[in-house]
N, C-alpha and C positions, 0 to 999 in steps of 0.2 A: 645116036640119040640127039635130038635137037635142043633139049633143055640144057642151058649153060649155067644154071644156078649150082652152087657148090653141093657136093655130096655130104649129107649130114648123118647118114646111116647106111650100113650094108648088112645084110643078114640072109637068112634062109627060112623057108617055111618047113617046120617039122610036123610030123604026124599029129602030135599032141596039140598043135595050133588049130587043127581042123575039127569041124563039127559033123553032125549027122549027114550033112549034104556032101561031105568029102572035100570041102574047100576051107580056106583059112576063115576062122570065126571072127566076127566084128570086134571082139574084145582085143584081139591081137593086133589089128590095124591101129587101134587107139594106143596100145602100148608101144608099138614101133614108131608111130608118129611122135609120141611123148619123148622117146629116146632121141629122135632127130631134133626135137625142140631144144634139148639141152646143149647139143652141139652147135645149133644156130646161135643160141644165147651166148655161149662161150666165145663165139667169133667176134663179139663186140664187148667183151669184158664182163658179161653178166653170168659169171660162173659160181660154183658152189662156195668157193672161198670168199668172194665178194659178198654174196648173200649172207653167209654165216657170220662173217666178221662184222657186218653192218646190221645184223638182226633184221634182214629184209627177206622178202619172198616174192613169188610170182603166183598168180591165181588165174586160171583160165575162166573167163566169164561167158564165152560164146565159142562154139565149135561146130563146124559144118563139114561132114564127110560125104563124099560121093564115091560110089563104087562103080568102076568101069569094066573090070574084067576079073575073073576068078584067079585066085592064087592057090596052087595045089601043093601037096607035100613034095619036097625036093626043089621047088622053085626058089631061085635066088632072087633077091630084091635089093633095090637101091632107092633111097629117098633123097631127093634134092629139095632144098628149102630156100625161101626167099622172104626177107623182111620187107613188108609192103609199106608200113608207116610206123613212126614212133611219135607219140605225143608226150605231154608233160609227165603223165602217170600211167600210160598204157601203150601197148603196141599191137600191131596186127601183122600176121605172117601166114605164109602158105607152105604146104608140103605137097610134093608129087611123088608117089610111089610107083616105081617101074620094075619090070623084069629087065635085067641088063640087055642092052642092044635092041630094045623095043622103043619106038617113038611115042606110043600111046601109053598114058599112065594106067595102072591097074586101079588106083584110087587117088583121090585128091582130098586135101583137108585145108580149111582156113580157120584160123584161131585168133581170137582177141583175148589178150591177157592184161592184167593189171598188176602193177608194181605195188607191193604191200609192206607197210611197217608192221612187223610181226607183233610188237608189243601193243601198239594202238589198234591193230586189226583194221587199219584204214589204208586207203590208197596213199602212196608216197611218191613224190617227184623223183625222177631219175636224176643222178648227179650229172654234171656237165661233161665229164669224161665219157660216161656211158652214152649220153646223147650224141656227142661228137663222133664216137666210133660207130654207133648205129647209123647215123645219117651218112657216114662214109660208105656203107655197104648197100644202101637203098638204091 
């Protein structure tokens, strides 16, 4: 596999993930990408403890998924993720979902998310430590 970004999710396609076409339904791609998102966030300190302790949250405001190949029951999958940019109150990142040992992704996803003050329900600036750690992995 030529993608050198870190693995943020590993899993399998189970029969209940599949639709009437016999392949993994779109709702499961979103769920698996979401799980990968939290591993990516944790890599620069944006984890559940930080968010809970500071009464902060993250909200996806834009998401684009492209499907390249079918995933079938029993297929293993790996997601590799990349932080593209971080701004004062938002960030943009991508995921690539692969079958292990395949160079071409089965699906790709790019997301823009906003850092939220949960009490005010407004965008909130990242603290300096999160910014520094995030910039270190871009």
